[in-house]
N, C-alpha and C positions, 0 to 999 in steps of 0.2 A: 803170527798172531794178529798183526795190525790187518792185513789183508782178509783175515776171517772175520773181523769186525766190520771192515768195508763191506764186504759180502754180505754179512747178516743186515747191515743198514740199507743197501741197495736192494735186496731181495724184497723190502717193503715198498719200494717206488714202482708202481705200476709201468709196464712197458721197458723195463731194463733187461739186460740179460740175466742178472741174478734172479729177479723176478719170474721170469719164464722157467729158469731152470728149476725154481722152487715149485712152481705150478706143476711142471713134468714129474718131479720126484713125488709129490702128493698123488698125482694120477697113478704113477707106478706103484705106489704104496697101497693104493686102493685096490689095483688089480691083483697085486701079489698077495694081499690079504684074503680076498675073494678065493682065489686059486687055493691058498693054504686051508682055508675054510671048506672047500670041496665044492664051490659054487662055479668055478670054471672061469672062463673068459667072459667079458661082457656079452650081453645077448644083443644089444643095440646101441647106437649113437643118435643123439638128437641134438639139434640146434634150433633155438627159438628166439624170436625177438618180441619186444613189448608193442609194438606200433602205436606208441604214445601219442602220436598225433591223431589218432583215429579212434580213440578209446573214451566213450561217453562217462564211464564211471571214473576214470582218471582226471577227465575234464571237471567232473564235479568236485574232485578233492581239490584241486589246484585251484577251482574258483573259491572254494571256501576259504583256502589260504590267502588269495588275493583280497578277498572282502575283510578277512580279519586284520590284514596289514592295512587297509583303508581306513576301516573302523578304529583301530589303535591308534593310528597316526592322525586322526581327526581330519582326514581328507574327504569324509563324505557325512552326512547328516542321517543317513539310513540305518537301519538296524543291521546287525551282522547278517541275519537270515534273508532279509530283502536283498542287501547287497550282493551276498552270495548268488541268489537267482539272477540278479543282473548281470553279474559277471559270468555266470553260466551261460545265459541267453546270449551274451556278447560273444564268448567263445565259440558257441555253436553256429553263429551266423558270420563269424570273421576268422576265416583259417589262418591268416596272418597274425592276429592278435592271440588266437589259441597257442599257436607255435611259440610265440614269444613269451607267453606266460608259463607254458610247460617247461621251456629251456631255463627259465628264470627259478624253476623249482625242481631241481634234479633230485634231491633227496625224497620228495614225494613220489616221483616216478620211480626211483629205485626200489623203494620199499613197497610200494603197490606192486611192482613187477616180482619181487621177491616172495610176496605172499601169494600172488596168482600162480606162480610156479610152483610153491609148496602145495597148493590145492590140486594144481592139475596132476602132480606126481601121486598124492594121496587119493584123489577121487576119480582119476582116470587109469595112469599108468599102473597104479596098484591092483584095482579091482579088475579093470579089462584086460590088461597085458600081463598080469601076474608079477609085476615088478617088487621084488625084495629087497635090494640095495641099489645104491647108486651113488655116483660121484658127479657133482655139478659145479661148474666154474662159471662165474659171471664176469663177462666183459664189457668194456665201453667203447663205443666206436663213433668218433664224432663225424656227423654228416649223414651217417646210415641211421640215426637213432642213438639214444643215449645208452641203453642197456640191452644185453642179449646173454643168453646162456649156452654153453656146450655142456652135454652130460652124456655118460656112459651108464648103462643100466643093466642090472642082472635078473632075470626071471626066475622065479623060485623053482622052476622045474629044469632049469638050466638050458632050454631049447633056444639056440641062437639064431637059428636060421628058419627061412619059409614060412614066417609067420604071414606076411602078406599075401604070399601065394596060396596059403591054405584059407585065408579069409575070402579070397576072390575065386575058389575053386567052383563055386556053383555058377559063377558068372560065364555068360556064353563068350567063347573066343571068336575072333575075326580072323580069317586067313586071307592073305593077299593073293591075287589071281595070278 
């Protein structure tokens, strides 16, 4: 009983063996559920990262947060809007400053990426690739960026293979001599 409670606790700590076992069990449950429901095995797998140091919309959000901090702490006399524009301009002209501010605000980056991922699934993977169900797991990798995801996706027509080859079927092929 004690070991079960330890396992339940450590499963909440990202990076532990118990955590990764829990992730594996959730992914297996998603696959099993889709097989039982008649959707079969996943159609494809995607990994995507945020590229947070190169995203103007994210820089704008972080600049607004920095401006709010400065104004609320009385460290500047500008209005929040003027300070936000000033921070945004500085972030665009100074990559080290942009990186520092983005790293100071990981909560903004994570929420931004989560919303962008949801939009990508709903507006691209759904209509273009026919995705009807998916399992996505977010992870964090220090040094390579703050957040990325791995996902398995099921198409509504259950076609798992040949999608990219079919999309490129009309393109000319080049043979080696």
